[in-house]
C-alpha positions, 0 to 999 in steps of 0.5 A: 949430352943431357937431355937438359940442353936440348932446345926442345926440353926448354922452351920458355914457358910463354912460348907453352902457353902460346901453343897451348892457346893456338891448339885450344882454339882450333880443338874447340872449332873442330871438337865442339862448334858446329859448322853454322857457329864456326862460320860465324866465329871466323867472320867475328875474329879471322881478318877480313879486308872487305869489313873496311869497305862497308859498301861491299858488305856488312860483317858481323862484330861492329866496330870491336870486331873491325879493331881486333880482328887485327890481332885475333886473326893470329889465333886461328888456323885453317887446319892442322897441317896450317897450325902445326907448321906455324907450332915448328916455326913458332918454337924455333924463333919465338923462343930464343926472342921469349928467352931475351924479352921475358913475357911482357914484352913478347906478348906485346911483340906478338901483338904488334908484329900480327897487326903490321902483318895485317895492316899490310895484307890490308893495303894489298887485298883492299875491298877482298872478302877471302878471310886470312888466319894465321900465327905466320905474321908474327912468327915472322916478326919473331924471326926478324927478331932472332937475327939481330941477335942470335948471329952475334959472337956468344949468341944461341946459334954459337952455342950450337944447342947448350943453353947458356942464358947469357946467350941471349943476352948478348948485344944486338948489332945496330940495324945497319951493321945486321943489314951488312952482315953476310949470313944475314943478307943470305939469310933475308934474300932466302926467305923474301924469295920463299915468300916471291915464290909462294906468292906467285903460286910458284910453291905450295907450302900446304898442299892444299887450296889455301892461299899464302898470305905472303904480304902479311908475313913481310909486314910481320917481319919488317916490324919486327926486324925495325921495331926490335930495339923498342922491345930489346931490354938489353943495352946496347949501347956498347960497341958491337965488335968491343973485346974487352972481357968487361964487355962481356962480363956485362952481358952475363948479368942481366938488367933490371925487369922493365 
């Protein structure tokens, strides 16, 4: 098997660029900013539920930070371990979605699921002064998007790592069909179970004292699962179980760029 058939050598450019941005931001914080400057950076760009309770404390950045921190928190990480873990999961789940969505849809989807994660965190942590950072909510959204098509016949999971562009353009299952697939149900049970265990403190994935914003993970995941159809550029109007070769030929032909 040649190196070109391995997924790691075919990472979409938008995923590579995202990883580079995440790494660059963390490097600047670690190597360039002073402790005081980094603290100000976090107060400006991390997500802080207490920011929306003005009676508690006034945070820097004003209305602008009230808005942009719903997204900017996703580009910040607590430490190298946090960044590394998210980078691995981003490569695994965002790559197939990027192959299917293309650059623009990928970027908007990242933003949408990150914001959804922040909204879920805010709804469950009103007034909390703890800073939330990390791309996990958006990654959870990509994970949800990937299961909408990766398990389909001819999809990425069926190729065992082969790089066939058609695998990323198979018809996605409707949501009601997705939620009846035993394989996906097992995946969902495991994923939600892990988040519950982490959220309860019974399982630690960081090895440190950082808490896991598991509600944000679920918010991003649900947004990705339900919102997938809005972003999907592939025509999924044909029946999922269609067995004629003409349907397969239609899958092999990418639609026009939107």
